[in-house]
Structure formats: C-alpha cells, structure tokens
C-alpha positions in Angstrom: -70.6 35.1 12.2 -67.5 32.9 12.1 -68.4 31.3 8.8 -66.1 32.4 5.9 -66.3 30.6 2.6 -67.7 27.5 4.2 -64.9 27.3 6.8 -65.3 27.5 10.6 -62.9 30.1 12.1 -64.4 30.0 15.6 -61.4 28.1 16.9 -58.9 30.2 14.9 -57.8 27.0 13.1 -59.8 25.2 10.4 -61.2 21.7 10.9 -59.1 18.8 9.8 -61.2 17.9 6.8 -60.8 21.4 5.3 -57.8 23.5 4.3 -56.1 24.4 7.5 -54.1 27.3 6.1 -50.9 25.5 7.0 -51.8 25.7 10.7 -52.0 29.5 10.8 -54.7 31.3 12.7 -57.2 33.8 11.2 -55.2 36.7 12.5 -52.0 35.4 11.0 -53.6 34.8 7.6 -55.3 38.2 7.5 -52.0 39.9 8.6 -49.9 38.1 6.1 -52.4 38.8 3.4 -52.5 42.5 4.2 -48.7 42.8 4.2 -48.4 40.8 1.0 -51.0 42.9 -0.8 -49.2 46.1 0.2 -45.9 44.7 -1.1 -47.6 43.4 -4.3 -49.3 46.7 -5.2 -46.6 49.2 -4.0 -43.7 47.2 -5.3 -45.3 46.6 -8.7 -46.3 50.2 -9.2 -43.0 51.7 -8.0 -40.9 49.4 -10.2 -43.0 49.9 -13.3 -43.0 53.7 -12.9 -39.2 53.7 -12.3 -38.6 51.5 -15.4 -40.8 53.7 -17.6 -39.2 56.9 -16.3 -35.7 55.6 -17.1 -36.6 54.3 -20.5 -38.2 57.6 -21.4 -35.0 59.6 -20.3 -32.4 59.6 -23.0 -29.5 60.4 -20.8 -30.2 57.5 -18.4 -30.6 55.1 -21.3 -27.0 55.8 -22.4 -25.6 54.9 -19.0 -24.9 51.2 -18.5 -25.2 51.3 -14.8 -28.7 52.8 -15.0 -29.7 50.1 -17.6 -28.4 47.3 -15.3 -30.4 48.8 -12.4 -33.5 48.9 -14.5 -32.9 45.2 -15.3 -33.1 44.6 -11.6 -36.3 46.6 -11.5 -37.8 44.4 -14.1 -37.0 41.3 -12.0 -38.5 43.0 -9.0 -41.6 43.8 -10.9 -42.1 40.1 -11.7 -41.5 39.2 -8.1 -44.1 41.6 -6.8 -46.7 41.2 -9.5 -46.5 37.4 -10.1 -44.8 35.6 -7.3 -46.3 37.6 -4.5 -49.8 37.2 -6.0 -49.3 33.5 -6.1 -48.3 33.5 -2.4 -51.4 35.4 -1.4 -53.6 32.9 -3.2 -51.6 30.0 -1.6 -52.0 31.1 2.0 -55.8 31.8 1.6 -56.8 28.9 -0.7 -54.0 26.4 -0.8 -52.1 25.0 -3.8 -52.0 21.7 -5.5 -48.8 19.7 -5.6 -48.1 20.9 -9.2 -48.8 24.6 -8.4 -46.6 24.3 -5.3 -43.7 23.1 -7.4 -44.3 25.7 -10.0 -44.3 28.5 -7.4 -41.2 27.1 -5.7 -39.3 26.9 -9.0 -40.5 30.4 -10.1 -39.3 31.9 -6.8 -36.0 30.1 -7.0 -35.5 31.3 -10.6 -36.3 34.9 -9.6 -33.9 34.7 -6.7 -31.1 33.6 -9.0 -32.0 36.3 -11.6 -32.0 38.9 -8.8 -28.6 37.8 -7.5 -27.2 37.6 -11.1 -28.5 41.2 -11.6 -26.7 42.3 -8.4 -23.5 40.6 -9.6 -23.8 42.3 -13.0 -24.2 45.8 -11.7 -21.6 45.2 -9.0 -19.1 44.1 -11.7 -20.0 47.2 -13.7 -19.0 49.4 -10.8 -15.9 47.3 -10.0 -14.6 47.6 -13.5 -15.4 51.3 -13.6 -13.4 51.9 -10.4 -10.4 49.6 -10.9 -10.1 49.5 -14.7 -11.6 52.9 -15.9 -9.9 52.8 -19.4 -11.2 49.3 -20.1 -14.6 50.3 -18.8 -14.7 53.2 -21.4 -13.9 50.7 -24.2 -16.6 48.2 -23.0 -19.3 50.8 -22.8 -18.9 51.8 -26.4 -20.8 48.8 -27.5 -24.3 47.5 -26.7 -23.2 43.9 -27.2 -21.9 43.9 -23.6 -25.3 44.8 -22.2 -27.1 42.2 -24.3 -24.6 39.6 -23.1 -25.1 40.6 -19.5 -28.9 40.3 -19.8 -28.6 36.9 -21.5 -26.2 35.5 -18.9 -28.3 36.8 -16.1 -31.5 35.0 -17.2 -29.8 32.1 -18.9 -28.0 31.0 -15.7 -31.2 31.5 -13.6 -33.4 29.4 -16.0 -30.7 26.8 -16.6 -30.1 26.2 -12.8 -33.9 26.1 -12.2 -34.3 23.4 -14.9 -31.4 21.4 -13.6 -33.0 21.5 -10.1 -35.9 19.6 -11.5 -33.7 16.6 -11.9 -33.0 16.2 -8.2 -34.8 16.7 -5.0 -31.6 18.2 -3.4 -30.1 20.8 -5.9 -26.7 21.0 -4.1 -25.2 22.7 -7.2 -27.7 25.5 -7.0 -27.0 26.1 -3.3 -23.3 26.2 -4.0 -23.9 28.6 -6.9 -25.9 31.0 -4.6 -23.2 30.7 -1.9 -20.5 31.6 -4.4 -22.5 34.5 -5.8 -23.1 35.9 -2.2 -19.4 35.5 -1.2 -18.3 37.0 -4.5 -20.6 40.0 -4.1 -19.4 40.5 -0.5 -15.7 40.4 -1.7 -16.3 42.8 -4.5 -18.1 45.3 -2.2 -15.3 45.0 0.3 -12.7 45.7 -2.4 -14.6 48.7 -3.6 -14.9 50.0 -0.1 -11.2 49.7 0.5 -10.6 51.5 -2.8 -13.0 54.2 -1.7 -11.0 54.7 1.5 -7.7 54.9 -0.4 -9.3 57.4 -2.8 -10.5 59.4 0.1 -7.1 59.7 1.7 -5.5 60.6 -1.7 -8.1 63.3 -2.4 -7.7 64.6 1.2 -4.0 65.1 0.7 -4.3 66.7 -2.7 -7.5 68.6 -2.5 -8.7 68.9 1.1 -11.4 71.5 0.2 -13.3 69.5 -2.4 -12.8 66.1 -0.7 -16.4 65.5 0.4 -18.0 66.6 -2.8 -15.7 64.5 -5.0 -16.2 61.4 -2.9 -19.9 61.8 -2.9 -20.1 61.8 -6.7 -17.6 59.0 -7.0 -19.2 56.7 -4.4 -22.9 57.3 -5.1 -23.8 54.4 -7.4 -21.7 52.0 -5.4 -23.6 53.0 -2.2 -26.9 52.3 -3.8 -25.8 48.9 -5.0 -24.5 48.0 -1.6 -27.8 49.1 0.0 -29.9 46.9 -2.4 -27.6 44.0 -1.7 -28.0 44.3 2.0 -31.8 44.6 1.7 -31.9 41.5 -0.5 -29.8 39.4 1.9 -31.7 40.6 5.0 -35.0 39.6 3.4 -33.8 36.1 2.2 -31.7 35.2 5.2 -34.6 34.0 7.4 -35.9 31.5 4.9 -32.4 30.3 4.2 -31.4 29.6 7.8 -34.9 28.2 8.7 -33.9 24.5 8.1 -31.0 25.0 10.4 -33.1 26.5 13.2 -36.1 24.2 12.9 -36.3 20.6 11.8 -38.0 20.1 8.5 -39.9 17.2 10.0 -41.4 19.4 12.7 -45.2 19.8 12.4 -44.9 23.6 12.5 -42.1 23.8 9.9 -44.4 24.4 6.9 -46.2 27.1 8.9 -42.9 28.8 9.6 -42.0 28.6 5.9 -45.2 30.3 4.9 -44.7 33.1 7.4 -41.1 33.8 6.4 -41.9 33.7 2.7 -44.1 36.7 3.2 -41.0 38.9 3.7 -38.7 37.5 1.1 -40.2 39.8 -1.5 -39.9 42.9 0.6 -36.6 43.9 -0.9 -38.2 43.9 -4.4 -40.5 46.6 -3.2 -37.8 48.6 -1.3 -35.3 48.8 -4.1 -37.1 51.4 -6.2 -37.4 53.7 -3.2 -33.6 53.3 -2.6 -33.0 54.3 -6.2 -35.4 57.3 -5.8 -33.8 58.3 -2.5 -30.1 58.1 -3.4 -29.9 58.7 -7.1 -30.8 62.3 -8.2 -31.0 61.4 -11.9 -33.5 58.6 -11.2 -35.5 60.9 -8.9 -35.6 63.6 -11.6 -36.7 61.2 -14.3 -39.5 59.7 -12.1 -40.8 63.2 -11.2 -40.8 64.2 -14.9 -42.7 60.9 -15.7 -45.3 61.5 -13.0 -45.8 65.1 -14.2 -46.3 63.8 -17.8 -48.8 61.2 -16.7 -50.7 63.9 -14.7 -50.8 66.2 -17.7 -52.1 63.5 -20.0 -54.7 62.4 -17.4 -55.8 66.0 -16.8 -56.1 66.8 -20.5 -58.1 63.7 -21.2 -60.5 64.4 -18.4 -60.9 68.1 -19.5 -61.6 66.9 -23.1 -64.2 64.5 -21.9 -66.0 67.2 -19.9 
C-alpha cells in the first residue's frame, strides 16, 4: 500500500538510494503539489483571460497604463504556466544539474522582468501625476510603449546571462535592491502627492472630494497592491539565507518549500485588476460572455 512509483513511503521519507524529495515527507510533497497545481491552473487561466479581454477591448488598448498592466499579466502567465509546472515536476521527480540551473535562471529572469514591469507601470503613473503635460505628449506615440517593453525584457535577459559568468551575481542582487528601493520611493512620493491633492480638493470642492480622489487614485492603488503582493511572496526566499545557513542539511528542503509560494503573486494579480479596475472587470465579463455564446452556438450546431 505504501509503494508509489517504486518508492517506499512507509517511513514518510524515501530511502537513501532513491530520490528523497529533498527531505520532505509524503504529506509535504502532496500538499505542495496540490497548492502549486492550483496556482498553476488558476493563475494561467486568469492571466490569459484578462490579457485576451483587454486586447479585444479597443478603449483599453489605447490606454498605456492598461497596456503596461497587460505586459505584467503576460509575465505572470509564463510564471504560472512554465515555471510553476517545472517546480511541480522537480519536487516529485527531481531535476538534473542542468535542469536545476535552467529553472533557477528562468525564475531569476522572470523575477527581473516582473520587477521591471512594476517599475514601468509605476513610472507611467508617476509621470502622469507629476508631469501631466509631458505625459500627454509621450502617450501620443507608440514608440514609448515599444521601448518600455524592450527595456523590460532586455534588462532581465541581459542580467540573467551575466549571472552565468559568476556563481555570486552581486550586480544582480544590487539591481534588484535598487529597483525595490526605487519602487518604494516612487510610491511614497505618489502617496504624498495624493494627500496634498486631497487637502487641495477638500478646500476647493468639499462635496466632490471623495469621488474625485477615487478616480484619480484608482490605478495607483492597484499598482501598489500588486507591488506589495509581489514583495510579500518573494521576501521569504530572499531572507532565507540570512535565517538559515546554506550549509545546513535542511536548507534545500526549506528552499523548496518557500519556492512554492513565490509564484502566488502571479496568480493574485489578475484578481486584483478584476476587483479594483471597473474597465478591466467589464472587459473580462464581456469576453466570458462572448466565449459562452460561441461555445453554446457550436454545441447547438453539433446537435
């Protein structure tokens, strides 16, 4: 009864001559697999549907902020569909040294791309708030969007390739730290500007204060929520070497456990968009209705 794929689970830990699942017990492997499968399926489906809904909505395609958010959704789709699937296979069957390096570099590249996407959309809101006239001039050309996408992925791929040259990519760690500090500074600046805007509107138009602030601050709130979700999911794996010695026998097991939750933010982000942005919610509902109509018509024609 305890035989599974030729492995003895009777002691909760595999024998030494077989793959030991990084020291995890059967319950831990099954739990992490179940959680990862949910993240993989729900995150992929939600991000794909949201991306399709925005691309099919003409009004949203004309808004640069919506386009930048969809760029983040594309990155999240790759994280959920590819990286999470590789993680599920790894904790159940193990990985060769080559596959382990490929998966590590892929995860690192996707993390950098996600942070670059956060920085791009944050700068979009920052310029819109502090330099509205320059923002109008910038948004009159698609060249800015193409450059933003190129820089987002070029930096991520370049730093990932450079990390192959050394076992300790200090420059990459410094880059991530600078990005995180920069994002925090930009959000603090925008929050202070929101407070000043609130006091100014309260003095001039006390009746419409709340409504004007909600419209003005909506996109910035969504971006802040996605940033907080990303940092909360990645902080455990980042601080793990400081909490536990890498030479500890249980270090690799702790790494595998914390890695299961690093991709959670990629599955949460589309629900944040759906919850906080009415335009995204309307576009997604219209897309689902269209898919239901097509499916219903095809089934009726087959009958």
